[in-house]
C-alpha atoms as an extended CHARMM CRD file, in Angstrom:
* protein
*
       169  EXT
         1         1  ILE       CA            -30.4990000000       -1.8070000000       -4.5260000000  PROA      1               0.0000000000
         2         2  VAL       CA            -29.8860000000       -3.5970000000       -8.1180000000  PROA      2               0.0000000000
         3         3  GLU       CA            -32.4210000000       -5.7680000000       -6.2480000000  PROA      3               0.0000000000
         4         4  LEU       CA            -35.2600000000       -3.4540000000       -5.4380000000  PROA      4               0.0000000000
         5         5  ILE       CA            -34.8390000000       -2.0850000000       -9.1330000000  PROA      5               0.0000000000
         6         6  SER       CA            -35.3340000000       -5.6670000000      -10.3810000000  PROA      6               0.0000000000
         7         7  ASP       CA            -38.4290000000       -5.9960000000       -8.1690000000  PROA      7               0.0000000000
         8         8  ILE       CA            -40.1990000000       -3.0060000000       -9.5130000000  PROA      8               0.0000000000
         9         9  THR       CA            -39.1460000000       -4.2260000000      -13.0280000000  PROA      9               0.0000000000
        10        10  GLU       CA            -40.9120000000       -7.2170000000      -12.3190000000  PROA      10              0.0000000000
        11        11  GLN       CA            -43.9490000000       -5.5040000000      -10.5580000000  PROA      11              0.0000000000
        12        12  THR       CA            -44.1940000000       -3.5950000000      -13.8440000000  PROA      12              0.0000000000
        13        13  ASN       CA            -44.1020000000       -6.1280000000      -16.0130000000  PROA      13              0.0000000000
        14        14  VAL       CA            -46.8420000000       -7.8600000000      -14.3890000000  PROA      14              0.0000000000
        15        15  LEU       CA            -49.0520000000       -4.2030000000      -14.0540000000  PROA      15              0.0000000000
        16        16  ALA       CA            -48.0750000000       -4.1710000000      -18.4210000000  PROA      16              0.0000000000
        17        17  LEU       CA            -49.5230000000       -7.7910000000      -18.7110000000  PROA      17              0.0000000000
        18        18  ASN       CA            -52.3280000000       -6.9570000000      -16.7950000000  PROA      18              0.0000000000
        19        19  ALA       CA            -53.1300000000       -3.8800000000      -18.3180000000  PROA      19              0.0000000000
        20        20  ALA       CA            -52.8730000000       -5.6230000000      -21.6020000000  PROA      20              0.0000000000
        21        21  ILE       CA            -55.4110000000       -8.1340000000      -20.6900000000  PROA      21              0.0000000000
        22        22  GLN       CA            -57.9460000000       -5.4860000000      -19.3520000000  PROA      22              0.0000000000
        23        23  ALA       CA            -57.5280000000       -3.7230000000      -22.5270000000  PROA      23              0.0000000000
        24        24  ALA       CA            -58.3270000000       -6.9340000000      -24.6430000000  PROA      24              0.0000000000
        25        25  SER       CA            -61.2340000000       -7.5020000000      -22.2550000000  PROA      25              0.0000000000
        26        26  ALA       CA            -62.5650000000       -3.8260000000      -22.8600000000  PROA      26              0.0000000000
        27        27  GLY       CA            -62.6110000000       -4.4970000000      -26.9190000000  PROA      27              0.0000000000
        28        28  GLU       CA            -62.7490000000       -1.5380000000      -29.0990000000  PROA      28              0.0000000000
        29        29  ALA       CA            -62.6720000000        0.7980000000      -26.1170000000  PROA      29              0.0000000000
        30        30  GLY       CA            -59.3500000000       -0.4580000000      -24.7850000000  PROA      30              0.0000000000
        31        31  ARG       CA            -57.7230000000        0.1060000000      -27.7020000000  PROA      31              0.0000000000
        32        32  GLY       CA            -55.9990000000        3.3140000000      -26.4210000000  PROA      32              0.0000000000
        33        33  PHE       CA            -55.1920000000        1.4100000000      -23.3090000000  PROA      33              0.0000000000
        34        34  THR       CA            -53.4760000000       -0.9960000000      -25.1230000000  PROA      34              0.0000000000
        35        35  VAL       CA            -51.1450000000        1.1410000000      -26.7820000000  PROA      35              0.0000000000
        36        36  VAL       CA            -50.3190000000        2.7560000000      -23.0510000000  PROA      36              0.0000000000
        37        37  ALA       CA            -49.8920000000       -1.2820000000      -21.8250000000  PROA      37              0.0000000000
        38        38  GLU       CA            -47.6260000000       -2.0800000000      -24.6060000000  PROA      38              0.0000000000
        39        39  GLU       CA            -45.3690000000        1.0060000000      -23.7240000000  PROA      39              0.0000000000
        40        40  VAL       CA            -45.3660000000        0.4570000000      -20.2200000000  PROA      40              0.0000000000
        41        41  GLN       CA            -44.2200000000       -3.3760000000      -21.4240000000  PROA      41              0.0000000000
        42        42  ARG       CA            -41.4230000000       -1.9950000000      -23.3990000000  PROA      42              0.0000000000
        43        43  LEU       CA            -40.2280000000        0.0680000000      -20.6100000000  PROA      43              0.0000000000
        44        44  ALA       CA            -40.3270000000       -2.6420000000      -18.1430000000  PROA      44              0.0000000000
        45        45  GLU       CA            -38.0520000000       -4.1260000000      -20.3700000000  PROA      45              0.0000000000
        46        46  ARG       CA            -35.6250000000       -1.4570000000      -20.7100000000  PROA      46              0.0000000000
        47        47  SER       CA            -35.9500000000       -1.4780000000      -16.9490000000  PROA      47              0.0000000000
        48        48  GLY       CA            -34.7860000000       -5.1030000000      -16.8710000000  PROA      48              0.0000000000
        49        49  GLU       CA            -31.9990000000       -4.6230000000      -18.9960000000  PROA      49              0.0000000000
        50        50  ALA       CA            -30.7840000000       -1.6610000000      -17.1700000000  PROA      50              0.0000000000
        51        51  THR       CA            -30.6490000000       -3.4190000000      -13.9790000000  PROA      51              0.0000000000
        52        52  LYS       CA            -28.5500000000       -6.2390000000      -15.3840000000  PROA      52              0.0000000000
        53        53  GLN       CA            -26.0040000000       -3.6050000000      -16.3700000000  PROA      53              0.0000000000
        54        54  ILE       CA            -26.3300000000       -1.6350000000      -13.0210000000  PROA      54              0.0000000000
        55        55  GLY       CA            -25.9780000000       -5.1410000000      -11.1770000000  PROA      55              0.0000000000
        56        56  ALA       CA            -22.5400000000       -5.9520000000      -13.6230000000  PROA      56              0.0000000000
        57        57  ILE       CA            -21.1920000000       -2.3730000000      -12.8180000000  PROA      57              0.0000000000
        58        58  VAL       CA            -21.6710000000       -2.6500000000       -8.8290000000  PROA      58              0.0000000000
        59        59  ARG       CA            -19.9670000000       -6.4660000000       -9.1630000000  PROA      59              0.0000000000
        60        60  THR       CA            -17.0750000000       -4.5590000000      -10.9270000000  PROA      60              0.0000000000
        61        61  ILE       CA            -16.9330000000       -1.9160000000       -8.1100000000  PROA      61              0.0000000000
        62        62  GLN       CA            -16.8010000000       -4.3140000000       -5.6960000000  PROA      62              0.0000000000
        63        63  THR       CA            -14.1690000000       -6.6690000000       -7.0930000000  PROA      63              0.0000000000
        64        64  ASP       CA            -11.8600000000       -3.6600000000       -7.8990000000  PROA      64              0.0000000000
        65        65  THR       CA            -12.7270000000       -2.0100000000       -4.0830000000  PROA      65              0.0000000000
        66        66  GLN       CA            -11.5600000000       -5.3290000000       -3.0020000000  PROA      66              0.0000000000
        67        67  ASP       CA             -8.3800000000       -5.4380000000       -4.8400000000  PROA      67              0.0000000000
        68        68  THR       CA             -7.3400000000       -2.1960000000       -3.8300000000  PROA      68              0.0000000000
        69        69  VAL       CA             -7.9580000000       -2.6720000000       -0.1250000000  PROA      69              0.0000000000
        70        70  SER       CA             -5.6790000000       -5.9920000000       -0.3880000000  PROA      70              0.0000000000
        71        71  ALA       CA             -3.1850000000       -3.6750000000       -2.4570000000  PROA      71              0.0000000000
        72        72  MET       CA             -2.9980000000       -1.2510000000        0.6800000000  PROA      72              0.0000000000
        73        73  GLU       CA             -2.8920000000       -3.9170000000        3.0150000000  PROA      73              0.0000000000
        74        74  GLU       CA             -0.1840000000       -5.1480000000        1.3370000000  PROA      74              0.0000000000
        75        75  SER       CA              1.6020000000       -2.1930000000        1.3120000000  PROA      75              0.0000000000
        76        76  THR       CA              0.6230000000       -1.1480000000        4.9760000000  PROA      76              0.0000000000
        77        77  ARG       CA              2.7620000000       -4.3840000000        5.6470000000  PROA      77              0.0000000000
        78        78  GLY       CA              5.3410000000       -3.8950000000        3.4490000000  PROA      78              0.0000000000
        79        79  VAL       CA              6.1120000000       -0.2280000000        4.9880000000  PROA      79              0.0000000000
        80        80  VAL       CA              5.6460000000       -1.6980000000        8.4000000000  PROA      80              0.0000000000
        81        81  ASP       CA              8.4580000000       -4.2490000000        7.6560000000  PROA      81              0.0000000000
        82        82  GLY       CA             10.6730000000       -1.6090000000        6.1420000000  PROA      82              0.0000000000
        83        83  ALA       CA             10.7020000000        0.4470000000        9.2630000000  PROA      83              0.0000000000
        84        84  ARG       CA             11.4210000000       -2.3460000000       11.5090000000  PROA      84              0.0000000000
        85        85  LEU       CA             14.2850000000       -3.2450000000        9.1630000000  PROA      85              0.0000000000
        86        86  SER       CA             15.3790000000        0.4520000000        9.0440000000  PROA      86              0.0000000000
        87        87  ASP       CA             15.2180000000        0.5050000000       12.7850000000  PROA      87              0.0000000000
        88        88  ALA       CA             17.2640000000       -2.6840000000       13.0630000000  PROA      88              0.0000000000
        89        89  ALA       CA             19.9960000000       -1.1820000000       10.6910000000  PROA      89              0.0000000000
        90        90  GLY       CA             20.0560000000        2.1080000000       12.1480000000  PROA      90              0.0000000000
        91        91  GLN       CA             20.7660000000        0.4210000000       15.9470000000  PROA      91              0.0000000000
        92        92  ALA       CA             23.3910000000       -1.8420000000       14.2040000000  PROA      92              0.0000000000
        93        93  LEU       CA             25.1850000000        0.9470000000       12.5880000000  PROA      93              0.0000000000
        94        94  ALA       CA             25.2280000000        2.9550000000       15.9150000000  PROA      94              0.0000000000
        95        95  GLU       CA             26.9220000000        0.0780000000       17.4280000000  PROA      95              0.0000000000
        96        96  ILE       CA             29.5270000000       -0.2380000000       14.7280000000  PROA      96              0.0000000000
        97        97  GLY       CA             30.1500000000        3.4730000000       15.0190000000  PROA      97              0.0000000000
        98        98  LYS       CA             30.9150000000        2.9380000000       18.5730000000  PROA      98              0.0000000000
        99        99  VAL       CA             32.8910000000        0.0150000000       18.3950000000  PROA      99              0.0000000000
       100       100  SER       CA             34.8730000000        1.7780000000       15.7340000000  PROA      100             0.0000000000
       101       101  SER       CA             35.6600000000        4.7410000000       18.0220000000  PROA      101             0.0000000000
       102       102  GLU       CA             36.7840000000        2.5100000000       20.5310000000  PROA      102             0.0000000000
       103       103  LEU       CA             39.1360000000        0.7530000000       17.9740000000  PROA      103             0.0000000000
       104       104  THR       CA             40.5390000000        4.0090000000       16.8180000000  PROA      104             0.0000000000
       105       105  ALA       CA             41.6880000000        5.0550000000       20.4100000000  PROA      105             0.0000000000
       106       106  LEU       CA             43.0250000000        1.6710000000       21.1050000000  PROA      106             0.0000000000
       107       107  ILE       CA             44.8210000000        1.9010000000       17.9420000000  PROA      107             0.0000000000
       108       108  GLU       CA             46.2930000000        5.0580000000       18.8310000000  PROA      108             0.0000000000
       109       109  THR       CA             47.4680000000        3.7800000000       22.2090000000  PROA      109             0.0000000000
       110       110  ILE       CA             49.2300000000        0.7540000000       20.5860000000  PROA      110             0.0000000000
       111       111  ALA       CA             50.8870000000        2.8970000000       17.7960000000  PROA      111             0.0000000000
       112       112  GLY       CA             52.2180000000        5.0940000000       20.6510000000  PROA      112             0.0000000000
       113       113  ALA       CA             54.0190000000        2.5020000000       22.5120000000  PROA      113             0.0000000000
       114       114  THR       CA             55.2370000000        0.8000000000       19.6280000000  PROA      114             0.0000000000
       115       115  ARG       CA             57.4220000000        3.8090000000       18.4110000000  PROA      115             0.0000000000
       116       116  GLN       CA             59.5170000000        3.1460000000       21.4810000000  PROA      116             0.0000000000
       117       117  GLN       CA             60.3540000000        0.1080000000       20.2190000000  PROA      117             0.0000000000
       118       118  SER       CA             63.1150000000       -1.0620000000       17.7290000000  PROA      118             0.0000000000
       119       119  GLU       CA             63.3060000000       -0.6950000000       13.8750000000  PROA      119             0.0000000000
       120       120  LEU       CA             61.3550000000       -3.9130000000       13.7380000000  PROA      120             0.0000000000
       121       121  ALA       CA             58.9190000000       -1.9290000000       16.1600000000  PROA      121             0.0000000000
       122       122  THR       CA             58.8800000000        1.1540000000       13.9630000000  PROA      122             0.0000000000
       123       123  LYS       CA             57.6680000000       -1.0650000000       10.8170000000  PROA      123             0.0000000000
       124       124  VAL       CA             54.9370000000       -2.3950000000       12.8860000000  PROA      124             0.0000000000
       125       125  ALA       CA             54.1660000000        1.2840000000       13.9190000000  PROA      125             0.0000000000
       126       126  ARG       CA             53.5740000000        2.3430000000       10.5580000000  PROA      126             0.0000000000
       127       127  LYS       CA             51.5230000000       -0.6920000000        9.6620000000  PROA      127             0.0000000000
       128       128  MET       CA             49.1630000000        0.1120000000       12.6680000000  PROA      128             0.0000000000
       129       129  GLN       CA             49.0750000000        3.6450000000       11.2840000000  PROA      129             0.0000000000
       130       130  ASP       CA             47.6080000000        2.3780000000        7.8560000000  PROA      130             0.0000000000
       131       131  ILE       CA             45.1680000000        0.6090000000        9.7280000000  PROA      131             0.0000000000
       132       132  LEU       CA             44.4440000000        3.6190000000       11.7810000000  PROA      132             0.0000000000
       133       133  LEU       CA             43.7750000000        5.2760000000        8.5050000000  PROA      133             0.0000000000
       134       134  VAL       CA             41.4720000000        2.7000000000        6.6410000000  PROA      134             0.0000000000
       135       135  THR       CA             39.6340000000        2.7860000000       10.2590000000  PROA      135             0.0000000000
       136       136  GLY       CA             39.0890000000        6.4250000000       10.1560000000  PROA      136             0.0000000000
       137       137  GLN       CA             37.5290000000        6.0580000000        6.4080000000  PROA      137             0.0000000000
       138       138  THR       CA             35.5460000000        3.0300000000        7.6230000000  PROA      138             0.0000000000
       139       139  THR       CA             34.2930000000        5.1290000000       10.5200000000  PROA      139             0.0000000000
       140       140  ALA       CA             33.6420000000        7.9270000000        8.0680000000  PROA      140             0.0000000000
       141       141  GLY       CA             31.7770000000        5.9050000000        5.5880000000  PROA      141             0.0000000000
       142       142  THR       CA             29.8970000000        4.0670000000        8.4510000000  PROA      142             0.0000000000
       143       143  GLN       CA             28.8570000000        7.6340000000        9.9780000000  PROA      143             0.0000000000
       144       144  LYS       CA             27.5260000000        8.7250000000        6.4800000000  PROA      144             0.0000000000
       145       145  THR       CA             25.7280000000        5.2420000000        6.0760000000  PROA      145             0.0000000000
       146       146  ALA       CA             24.3180000000        5.8690000000        9.6900000000  PROA      146             0.0000000000
       147       147  THR       CA             22.9900000000        9.1020000000        8.8230000000  PROA      147             0.0000000000
       148       148  ALA       CA             21.4190000000        8.0480000000        5.4370000000  PROA      148             0.0000000000
       149       149  ILE       CA             19.7980000000        4.8520000000        7.2700000000  PROA      149             0.0000000000
       150       150  GLY       CA             18.5430000000        7.4370000000        9.9000000000  PROA      150             0.0000000000
       151       151  GLU       CA             17.2990000000        9.8100000000        7.1490000000  PROA      151             0.0000000000
       152       152  LEU       CA             15.3480000000        6.3960000000        5.6610000000  PROA      152             0.0000000000
       153       153  ALA       CA             13.6340000000        5.6500000000        9.0850000000  PROA      153             0.0000000000
       154       154  GLY       CA             12.6360000000        9.1490000000        9.1740000000  PROA      154             0.0000000000
       155       155  LEU       CA             10.9940000000        8.7500000000        5.8480000000  PROA      155             0.0000000000
       156       156  ALA       CA              9.4800000000        4.8560000000        6.8600000000  PROA      156             0.0000000000
       157       157  THR       CA              7.9820000000        6.8510000000       10.0510000000  PROA      157             0.0000000000
       158       158  GLU       CA              6.4230000000        9.4930000000        7.8940000000  PROA      158             0.0000000000
       159       159  LEU       CA              5.1400000000        7.2090000000        5.3060000000  PROA      159             0.0000000000
       160       160  LYS       CA              4.0110000000        4.9890000000        7.9620000000  PROA      160             0.0000000000
       161       161  GLY       CA              2.1310000000        7.9590000000        9.4060000000  PROA      161             0.0000000000
       162       162  SER       CA              0.8090000000        8.7500000000        6.3100000000  PROA      162             0.0000000000
       163       163  VAL       CA             -0.3630000000        5.1400000000        5.3560000000  PROA      163             0.0000000000
       164       164  ALA       CA             -2.1120000000        5.1000000000        8.9120000000  PROA      164             0.0000000000
       165       165  GLY       CA             -4.2500000000        7.2510000000        8.0480000000  PROA      165             0.0000000000
       166       166  PHE       CA             -6.0960000000        5.1850000000        5.6750000000  PROA      166             0.0000000000
       167       167  LYS       CA             -9.0740000000        2.9090000000        7.2930000000  PROA      167             0.0000000000
       168       168  VAL       CA             -9.6700000000       -0.4300000000        5.4910000000  PROA      168             0.0000000000
       169       169  THR       CA            -13.2340000000       -1.7590000000        6.1420000000  PROA      169             0.0000000000
């Protein structure tokens, strides 16, 4: 478009020059036409300046558009990577929760058998109960973390769905 306007401006300049030549050849009778030719020349010059300004604006818009597209592509990659990491973390925490539950059951079995032993065995059983308590707290903390990561994975999936609507051209 800028090229087209530039071509029209150039043609207008040539037309103004030809009109000025014709007006000069017409002598006194072409004086009024000379004024018109000069106005056409000024208009062509203004059009040329406007074309340069439009070209600069178009180049700025193109640069900004390219920057925006690059930023959107980078954001999309970040969201996808984040979703993958969230999924992997959620799976790892689920496995930790499963292992923690199995460990809790095993500790309860050991604690029951240990109570039947001597005084030394009783001390060992008390220590195992302490471990059981800590494991229960760890399990609760792990479950809260797993829930939070599950919510984060849901948000990442939702964000991924929102970003998928953008079309990069």
